[in-house]
Backbone as a chain_set.jsonl record, in Angstrom:
{"seq": "MSFILWLTGKPKGVMVEHHSVLNRILWMHNRYGLSAEDTILQKTAFTFDVSVWELFWWSMVGSKVSLLSVGGEKNPEDIVDTIARDGVTTMHFVPAMLRAFLEYVEQQPRK", "coords": {"N": [[4.735, -27.027, -9.216], [7.997, -26.058, -8.509], [10.367, -26.647, -5.987], [13.439, -25.697, -4.867], [15.98, -26.56, -2.84], [18.712, -25.498, -1.033], [21.486, -26.002, 1.073], [23.004, -23.617, 3.139], [25.865, -21.628, 4.062], [27.907, -19.375, 5.945], [28.213, -16.083, 4.54], [30.729, -15.633, 2.065], [31.906, -13.961, 0.213], [32.481, -14.716, -2.502], [33.653, -14.942, -5.856], [31.694, -15.53, -8.717], [32.15, -17.112, -11.649], [31.446, -16.486, -15.167], [31.179, -18.813, -16.821], [30.583, -20.683, -14.902], [28.117, -19.824, -13.936], [26.543, -20.126, -16.244], [26.804, -22.911, -16.581], [25.47, -23.797, -14.257], [22.857, -22.806, -14.693], [22.163, -24.13, -17.078], [22.307, -26.785, -16.193], [20.245, -26.766, -14.261], [18.093, -26.208, -15.927], [18.046, -28.475, -17.543], [17.532, -30.4, -15.59], [15.196, -29.535, -14.166], [13.615, -28.114, -15.958], [11.927, -25.493, -17.687], [9.497, -23.379, -19.009], [7.819, -21.213, -21.38], [5.439, -20.832, -20.112], [5.993, -20.758, -17.438], [6.782, -19.067, -14.31], [9.258, -17.518, -12.494], [9.979, -16.841, -9.119], [11.645, -14.112, -8.034], [13.305, -13.889, -5.316], [15.577, -13.956, -3.811], [18.194, -12.1, -2.399], [20.125, -10.02, -4.52], [22.773, -9.904, -3.921], [23.574, -12.342, -3.085], [25.029, -15.324, -4.16], [23.396, -17.447, -5.049], [21.227, -16.198, -6.101], [21.693, -15.706, -8.751], [20.795, -17.554, -10.738], [18.063, -17.126, -10.517], [17.912, -14.56, -11.487], [18.616, -14.767, -14.219], [17.854, -17.222, -15.547], [15.113, -17.405, -16.356], [14.967, -15.557, -18.466], [16.491, -16.721, -20.41], [14.991, -18.743, -21.452], [12.535, -17.791, -22.16], [10.638, -17.462, -20.179], [8.833, -15.998, -17.384], [9.425, -13.495, -14.837], [8.843, -12.815, -11.422], [8.739, -10.212, -9.132], [9.357, -9.562, -5.723], [8.179, -7.248, -3.221], [10.304, -4.83, -1.576], [11.993, -6.336, 1.051], [10.126, -8.316, 1.126], [10.941, -10.945, 0.869], [11.281, -11.94, 3.361], [8.835, -12.24, 4.405], [6.32, -14.396, 4.723], [3.574, -14.057, 4.07], [3.592, -12.05, 2.082], [4.981, -13.476, 0.134], [3.208, -15.614, -0.445], [1.004, -14.128, -1.405], [2.175, -12.971, -3.691], [2.816, -15.244, -5.206], [0.228, -16.174, -5.808], [-0.846, -13.925, -7.161], [0.868, -13.613, -9.413], [1.093, -16.112, -10.531], [3.237, -17.854, -9.881], [5.539, -20.459, -10.502], [7.999, -21.535, -9.908], [10.438, -21.452, -7.387], [12.903, -20.566, -4.888], [14.212, -21.585, -1.76], [16.024, -21.05, 1.257], [16.786, -23.299, 3.958], [15.76, -22.332, 6.547], [13.935, -20.29, 5.827], [12.21, -21.726, 4.216], [11.025, -23.402, 6.103], [9.675, -21.48, 7.714], [7.943, -20.434, 5.786], [6.403, -22.727, 5.058], [5.224, -23.323, 7.54], [3.656, -21.032, 7.861], [1.897, -21.318, 5.656], [0.613, -23.732, 6.329], [-0.875, -22.921, 8.514], [-2.89, -21.409, 7.485], [-6.372, -20.989, 6.701], [-8.171, -23.545, 4.967], [-9.196, -23.31, 1.587]], "CA": [[5.575, -26.01, -8.645], [9.303, -26.603, -8.16], [11.075, -26.096, -4.845], [14.844, -26.068, -4.908], [16.482, -26.281, -1.506], [20.164, -25.591, -0.917], [22.005, -25.678, 2.395], [23.9, -22.466, 3.013], [26.77, -21.319, 5.164], [28.12, -17.941, 6.131], [28.678, -15.426, 3.313], [32.175, -15.707, 1.918], [32.381, -13.014, -0.781], [33.101, -15.511, -3.555], [33.348, -14.549, -7.227], [31.097, -16.581, -9.53], [32.554, -16.867, -13.031], [30.371, -16.612, -16.146], [30.961, -20.196, -17.266], [29.951, -21.395, -13.791], [26.711, -19.426, -13.94], [25.909, -20.787, -17.381], [26.745, -24.331, -16.263], [24.418, -23.983, -13.258], [21.55, -22.578, -15.308], [21.897, -25.222, -18.02], [22.023, -27.984, -15.392], [18.908, -26.615, -13.688], [17.095, -26.316, -16.993], [17.989, -29.885, -17.918], [16.973, -31.176, -14.477], [13.875, -29.086, -13.745], [12.85, -27.581, -17.078], [11.216, -24.238, -17.543], [8.935, -23.037, -20.315], [7.229, -19.878, -21.472], [4.291, -20.777, -19.198], [6.468, -20.679, -16.055], [7.173, -17.793, -13.701], [10.2, -17.659, -11.385], [9.907, -15.817, -8.088], [12.955, -13.532, -7.688], [13.187, -13.522, -3.913], [16.876, -13.982, -3.161], [18.937, -10.839, -2.561], [21.069, -10.14, -5.636], [24.138, -9.99, -3.396], [23.794, -13.748, -2.758], [25.332, -15.996, -5.43], [22.296, -18.301, -5.465], [20.242, -15.386, -6.82], [22.06, -15.535, -10.159], [19.905, -18.307, -11.627], [16.763, -16.446, -10.503], [18.037, -13.349, -12.297], [18.862, -14.978, -15.646], [17.304, -18.429, -16.164], [13.832, -17.13, -17.004], [15.148, -14.814, -19.72], [17.139, -17.593, -21.392], [14.043, -19.711, -22.002], [11.278, -17.124, -22.485], [9.693, -17.494, -19.059], [8.578, -14.708, -16.749], [9.96, -13.336, -13.49], [7.996, -12.057, -10.51], [9.559, -9.548, -8.124], [8.743, -9.248, -4.437], [8.447, -5.908, -2.714], [11.504, -4.774, -0.743], [11.774, -7.014, 2.325], [9.111, -9.353, 0.973], [11.543, -12.276, 0.968], [11.233, -12.338, 4.774], [7.44, -12.213, 4.821], [5.576, -15.462, 4.041], [2.313, -13.561, 3.52], [3.924, -11.395, 0.809], [5.353, -14.522, -0.83], [1.966, -16.293, -0.852], [0.233, -13.189, -2.232], [2.86, -12.823, -4.974], [2.626, -16.511, -5.927], [-1.15, -16.178, -6.325], [-1.041, -12.82, -8.106], [1.661, -13.738, -10.636], [1.131, -17.488, -11.025], [4.609, -18.357, -9.73], [5.67, -21.913, -10.586], [9.337, -21.957, -9.492], [11.042, -20.56, -6.402], [14.033, -21.097, -4.128], [14.22, -21.256, -0.34], [17.01, -21.614, 2.169], [16.004, -24.123, 4.891], [15.03, -21.594, 7.584], [12.798, -19.596, 5.23], [11.251, -22.75, 3.78], [10.277, -23.805, 7.304], [8.755, -20.385, 8.066], [6.929, -20.365, 4.724], [5.497, -23.876, 5.186], [4.443, -23.141, 8.765], [2.65, -20.014, 7.566], [0.901, -21.897, 4.743], [-0.155, -24.748, 7.055], [-1.769, -22.257, 9.475], [-3.948, -20.7, 6.782], [-7.591, -21.777, 6.51], [-8.33, -24.195, 3.649], [-10.223, -22.669, 0.735]], "C": [[6.877, -26.671, -8.228], [9.856, -25.884, -6.93], [12.496, -26.592, -4.925], [15.454, -25.621, -3.591], [17.982, -26.494, -1.47], [20.561, -25.246, 0.506], [23.027, -24.567, 2.24], [24.775, -22.334, 4.234], [26.858, -19.824, 5.333], [28.599, -17.333, 4.815], [30.201, -15.388, 3.258], [32.728, -14.726, 0.887], [33.093, -13.695, -1.932], [32.688, -14.987, -4.929], [32.764, -15.758, -7.964], [31.405, -16.249, -10.986], [31.401, -17.142, -13.996], [30.115, -18.058, -16.547], [30.325, -21.027, -16.157], [28.463, -21.075, -13.713], [25.972, -20.143, -15.065], [25.765, -22.285, -17.121], [25.608, -24.615, -15.285], [23.041, -23.835, -13.884], [21.203, -23.706, -16.272], [21.601, -26.524, -17.287], [20.608, -27.917, -14.837], [17.839, -26.768, -14.751], [16.936, -27.773, -17.438], [17.283, -30.711, -16.843], [15.524, -30.814, -14.184], [13.009, -28.552, -14.873], [12.113, -26.304, -16.727], [10.712, -23.898, -18.934], [8.35, -21.635, -20.27], [6.026, -19.724, -20.541], [4.704, -20.591, -17.739], [6.805, -19.255, -15.63], [8.069, -18.094, -12.503], [9.974, -16.517, -10.404], [11.325, -15.366, -7.747], [12.864, -13.054, -6.253], [14.508, -13.509, -3.169], [17.589, -12.655, -3.424], [20.0, -11.002, -3.647], [22.525, -10.178, -5.183], [24.514, -11.427, -3.025], [23.97, -14.521, -4.055], [24.207, -16.89, -5.927], [21.249, -17.516, -6.262], [20.49, -15.34, -8.317], [21.135, -16.309, -11.09], [18.515, -17.684, -11.655], [16.782, -15.235, -11.437], [18.064, -13.622, -13.797], [18.148, -16.158, -16.291], [16.035, -18.139, -16.953], [14.018, -16.476, -18.365], [15.788, -15.671, -20.804], [16.156, -18.532, -22.076], [12.667, -19.107, -22.284], [10.223, -17.205, -21.406], [9.475, -16.085, -18.535], [9.242, -14.691, -15.374], [8.984, -12.482, -12.695], [8.883, -11.496, -9.409], [8.748, -9.293, -6.858], [8.999, -7.786, -4.091], [9.697, -5.967, -1.831], [11.182, -5.371, 0.629], [10.78, -8.154, 2.259], [9.645, -10.761, 1.108], [11.517, -12.815, 2.395], [9.808, -12.46, 5.277], [6.644, -13.278, 4.064], [4.261, -14.994, 3.421], [2.544, -12.869, 2.172], [4.259, -12.43, -0.262], [4.109, -15.226, -1.341], [1.135, -15.391, -1.762], [0.847, -13.039, -3.622], [2.712, -14.078, -5.827], [1.243, -16.527, -6.57], [-1.349, -15.123, -7.406], [-0.363, -13.084, -9.445], [1.744, -15.16, -11.186], [2.521, -18.093, -10.972], [4.607, -19.882, -9.741], [7.006, -22.42, -10.056], [9.905, -20.942, -8.517], [12.088, -21.305, -5.599], [13.911, -20.666, -2.68], [15.479, -21.803, 0.316], [16.194, -22.337, 3.243], [15.184, -23.348, 5.921], [13.803, -20.894, 7.008], [11.767, -20.584, 4.706], [10.403, -23.191, 4.962], [9.249, -22.733, 7.675], [7.623, -20.288, 7.055], [5.917, -21.497, 4.878], [4.644, -23.791, 6.446], [3.336, -22.119, 8.55], [1.526, -20.6, 6.712], [0.016, -22.892, 5.478], [-1.147, -24.124, 8.035], [-2.941, -21.555, 8.8], [-5.186, -21.583, 6.627], [-7.653, -22.348, 5.098], [-9.433, -23.503, 2.874], [-10.897, -23.701, -0.131]], "O": [[6.852, -27.754, -7.644], [9.815, -24.656, -6.85], [12.728, -27.796, -5.04], [15.443, -24.433, -3.267], [18.468, -27.563, -1.84], [20.03, -24.299, 1.086], [23.828, -24.581, 1.305], [24.466, -22.861, 5.303], [25.968, -19.09, 4.903], [29.31, -17.988, 4.054], [30.871, -15.147, 4.262], [33.945, -14.674, 0.708], [34.196, -13.294, -2.301], [31.53, -14.631, -5.146], [33.277, -16.871, -7.848], [30.968, -15.217, -11.496], [30.498, -17.923, -13.696], [28.964, -18.488, -16.608], [29.6, -21.98, -16.443], [27.646, -21.958, -13.453], [24.895, -20.701, -14.852], [24.718, -22.865, -17.409], [24.861, -25.575, -15.47], [22.153, -24.65, -13.634], [20.069, -24.187, -16.281], [20.734, -27.288, -17.712], [19.855, -28.887, -14.925], [16.8, -27.383, -14.512], [15.822, -28.239, -17.679], [16.519, -31.623, -17.162], [14.701, -31.706, -13.972], [11.784, -28.541, -14.754], [11.728, -26.089, -15.577], [11.415, -24.104, -19.923], [8.389, -20.964, -19.239], [5.637, -18.602, -20.217], [3.86, -20.298, -16.891], [7.072, -18.377, -16.449], [7.68, -18.84, -11.603], [9.801, -15.366, -10.806], [12.119, -16.151, -7.229], [12.399, -11.944, -5.993], [14.559, -13.094, -2.012], [17.582, -12.152, -4.548], [20.698, -12.016, -3.685], [23.414, -10.457, -5.986], [25.667, -11.691, -2.685], [23.149, -14.393, -4.964], [24.075, -17.075, -7.137], [20.473, -18.106, -7.013], [19.596, -14.974, -9.079], [20.728, -15.784, -12.126], [17.851, -17.704, -12.691], [15.787, -14.929, -12.094], [17.586, -12.798, -14.577], [17.858, -16.105, -17.486], [15.898, -18.581, -18.094], [13.306, -16.802, -19.315], [15.641, -15.378, -21.991], [16.442, -19.059, -23.152], [11.73, -19.836, -22.612], [9.036, -17.034, -21.683], [9.879, -15.105, -19.161], [9.577, -15.738, -14.821], [8.379, -11.548, -13.222], [9.686, -12.22, -8.822], [7.597, -8.861, -6.921], [9.927, -7.169, -4.613], [10.095, -7.046, -1.391], [10.222, -4.965, 1.283], [10.607, -8.883, 3.235], [8.892, -11.681, 1.426], [11.71, -14.011, 2.612], [9.59, -12.753, 6.452], [6.325, -13.089, 2.89], [3.873, -15.481, 2.36], [1.781, -13.076, 1.229], [3.871, -12.282, -1.421], [3.963, -15.418, -2.549], [0.618, -15.848, -2.781], [0.125, -12.985, -4.618], [2.507, -13.985, -7.037], [1.108, -16.858, -7.748], [-1.951, -15.396, -8.444], [-0.942, -12.814, -10.497], [2.399, -15.389, -12.203], [2.942, -18.771, -11.909], [3.786, -20.518, -9.08], [7.142, -23.611, -9.779], [9.869, -19.736, -8.764], [12.148, -22.534, -5.63], [13.55, -19.524, -2.394], [15.945, -22.889, -0.029], [15.018, -22.02, 3.427], [14.02, -23.679, 6.147], [12.741, -20.901, 7.63], [10.569, -20.304, 4.749], [9.187, -23.338, 4.833], [8.084, -23.048, 7.922], [6.469, -20.083, 7.431], [4.71, -21.259, 4.835], [3.466, -24.15, 6.422], [2.209, -22.316, 9.003], [0.347, -20.403, 7.007], [-1.198, -22.903, 5.28], [-2.163, -24.742, 8.353], [-3.887, -21.148, 9.474], [-5.063, -22.793, 6.443], [-7.231, -21.696, 4.143], [-10.474, -23.152, 3.43], [-11.786, -23.365, -0.914]]}, "num_chains": 1, "name": "protein.A"}
């Protein structure tokens, strides 16, 4: 499973050009790889520029995408359930949500 962590600031309303999106996706694919067996969790709001690779990378390489329910990106239980249900292998977290997610996972009983 791949975790990609990016530090974020306040929203700035920045335009992301097509060649920049393609460059980012190609870099990520070269660095992390993705195949038809992988599933990306689309959990970032589409209004956030970081969501762009979640929206398009999977389709460029024949992978799958898993969608959370509305508001599910803020609920670690929904994320864990979706990962298990859809076999998610790749996802993105901002630091605060990664902490909340890991704390939730660590509190769960071992199976």
